[in-house]
C-alpha positions as CSV (number, residue, x, y, z in Angstrom):
1,M,-0.6,0.0,-0.2
2,V,1.2,3.7,-0.7
3,E,-0.1,6.7,0.5
4,V,1.2,9.9,-0.9
5,D,0.5,13.3,0.6
6,I,-2.4,15.1,-2.0
7,E,0.3,18.3,-2.9
8,Q,2.6,15.1,-4.0
9,L,0.2,14.5,-7.2
10,A,1.2,16.1,-10.0
11,S,-0.5,14.5,-12.4
12,D,-2.1,12.0,-13.6
13,N,-3.2,9.3,-17.0
14,V,-6.6,7.7,-17.6
15,T,-6.1,5.0,-20.4
16,Q,-8.2,2.3,-22.1
17,S,-8.9,0.5,-24.3
18,L,-11.6,-0.2,-26.8
19,L,-13.5,-2.5,-24.3
20,G,-12.8,-0.6,-20.8
21,R,-14.5,2.1,-22.9
22,I,-17.5,0.4,-23.6
23,L,-17.3,-1.2,-20.2
24,D,-16.4,1.7,-18.4
25,Y,-12.9,0.7,-17.1
26,G,-9.9,2.5,-17.4
27,E,-6.0,2.0,-15.8
28,I,-5.0,5.1,-13.9
29,Y,-0.9,6.4,-13.6
30,I,-0.1,9.4,-11.2
31,R,3.5,10.9,-10.9
32,C,4.2,11.8,-7.6
33,I,6.5,14.6,-6.8
34,E,9.6,12.9,-4.3
35,A,7.2,9.6,-3.4
36,Q,6.3,6.3,-5.8
37,D,4.4,6.9,-9.0
38,I,1.5,5.3,-8.2
39,Y,-0.6,2.6,-10.7
40,L,-4.5,1.8,-9.8
41,P,-4.9,-1.9,-12.6
42,A,-8.2,-2.3,-14.1
43,I,-10.7,0.4,-11.8
44,R,-14.4,0.8,-13.2
45,K,-15.2,4.6,-13.7
46,P,-11.5,6.2,-13.9
47,Y,-12.7,9.1,-15.5
48,E,-15.0,9.4,-12.3
49,F,-12.0,8.9,-9.7
50,R,-9.9,11.4,-11.5
51,N,-12.2,13.7,-11.4
52,A,-12.5,13.7,-7.4
53,L,-9.0,13.4,-7.4
54,E,-8.4,16.8,-9.4
55,Q,-11.3,17.9,-6.7
56,Q,-9.1,17.5,-4.5
57,K,-6.2,18.9,-5.5
58,R,-8.7,21.7,-6.4
59,L,-9.7,22.2,-2.7
60,Y,-6.0,21.1,-0.5
61,R,-4.4,24.4,-2.7
62,E,-7.5,27.4,-2.2
63,H,-7.3,26.4,1.8
64,Y,-4.1,25.7,2.5
65,M,-2.0,27.6,-0.1
66,K,-4.3,30.5,0.0
67,V,-1.6,33.2,-1.1
């Protein structure tokens, strides 16, 4: 199990095969800063997961990184 602080998440990428698009599953690769990258194989609704992750990153930046 990998645990990474949200501020260390740099970017994410979703890949889906044609069958994955039809059945709505895919793989997610998350690049991390100063931590091991994260690979999530074959999860359901990968874009929904990615959007929720991006929303949490945005909320974190708005709350903790106010200038």
